[in-house]
C-alpha positions in Angstrom: 4.2 13.2 12.3 0.6 14.2 13.4 -1.7 11.7 12.6 -5.0 13.9 12.6 -7.1 13.5 9.5 -7.0 17.0 8.4 -3.3 17.2 8.3 -1.8 17.0 4.7 0.7 14.0 4.3 3.7 15.7 2.8 6.4 13.3 2.3 8.0 15.2 -0.9 9.2 18.5 1.2 12.0 16.2 3.0 14.3 13.4 2.6 12.1 10.5 3.4 13.3 8.1 0.0 16.2 6.2 -0.5 16.0 6.8 -4.6 19.4 5.2 -5.1 18.0 1.9 -3.6 14.8 2.4 -5.3 16.8 2.6 -8.6 19.1 -0.1 -7.8 16.2 -2.6 -6.8 14.2 -1.6 -10.2 17.3 -2.4 -12.2 17.6 -6.0 -10.3 14.1 -6.7 -10.9 14.6 -5.7 -14.6 17.6 -8.4 -14.5 15.7 -11.0 -12.9 12.2 -10.6 -14.2 13.1 -9.2 -18.1 16.2 -10.5 -18.2 18.2 -7.0 -18.0 16.2 -5.5 -20.9 16.2 -2.0 -18.8 19.5 -0.3 -17.7 18.2 3.1 -16.6 15.3 4.5 -14.4 13.5 7.7 -15.2 12.7 10.4 -12.6 9.1 9.7 -13.4 9.3 6.3 -12.3 11.0 7.3 -8.9 8.2 10.2 -8.5 5.5 7.6 -9.3 7.0 5.2 -6.4 7.0 7.9 -3.9 3.1 8.7 -4.7 2.5 5.2 -4.3 4.5 4.8 -0.8 2.8 8.2 0.4 -0.6 6.3 -0.9 0.2 3.3 1.4 1.0 5.4 4.5 -2.4 7.3 3.9 -4.3 4.2 3.8 -2.8 3.1 6.9 -3.5 6.5 8.6 -6.9 6.7 7.4 -7.9 3.0 8.7 -8.5 4.6 12.0 -10.6 7.7 11.3 -11.7 10.2 13.8 -15.4 9.1 14.1 -17.4 11.4 16.9 -15.0 12.9 19.4 -11.6 14.5 18.6 -8.6 12.5 19.6 -7.3 13.0 23.0 -4.1 14.7 23.2 -1.2 11.9 24.0 1.3 14.5 25.4 4.7 13.1 25.3 3.6 9.5 25.1 5.3 7.4 22.6 3.5 3.9 22.1 6.2 2.4 20.0 9.5 1.2 20.9 12.9 1.1 18.8 12.2 -3.1 18.4 8.9 -2.5 16.9 10.1 0.2 14.4 12.6 -1.9 13.3 10.2 -4.6 12.7 7.7 -2.3 10.9 10.7 -0.9 8.7 11.3 -4.5 7.6 7.5 -4.4 6.6 7.4 -1.5 5.0 10.7 -2.2 3.1 9.4 -5.4 1.7 6.0 -3.8 0.7 8.0 -1.3 -1.1 10.0 -4.0 -2.7 7.2 -5.8 -4.1 5.8 -2.5 -5.3 8.7 -1.7 -7.3 8.9 -5.2 -8.7 5.3 -5.2 -9.7 6.1 -2.0 -11.5 8.9 -3.1 -13.2 6.7 -6.4 -14.4 4.1 -3.9 -15.9 6.7 -2.2 -18.2 6.1 -2.6 -21.7 9.3 -4.4 -23.4 10.5 -1.3 -25.5 13.3 1.2 -25.1 16.0 1.0 -22.3 14.6 3.3 -19.5 12.1 1.8 -16.6 9.4 4.9 -16.4 6.0 5.6 -15.2 3.2 2.8 -15.4 0.4 5.3 -15.5 
């Protein structure tokens, strides 16, 4: 992934999300938090989760903006190892799980479908 400021972050164009896991976790949160009130998850909810994850990644990328000089070309250098990527994946999965849980908590108690929250 190109990390320059001017590059558009487009996660929607590829297969970056496990929608089945998002649905399953949202329904598990419904059972745990809302007594199993919701039995379906709308595509709008899934799309909103995707947008929130993209915002999270943009926030990480924008933490270190280009200030004075253009970034030095790193060539083929890779600064991370597989072990670090595994740990980062655990952290990101935990954050996404909490994001989904918060969205389920914000759902009004009407209907059977978990839908968008904004």
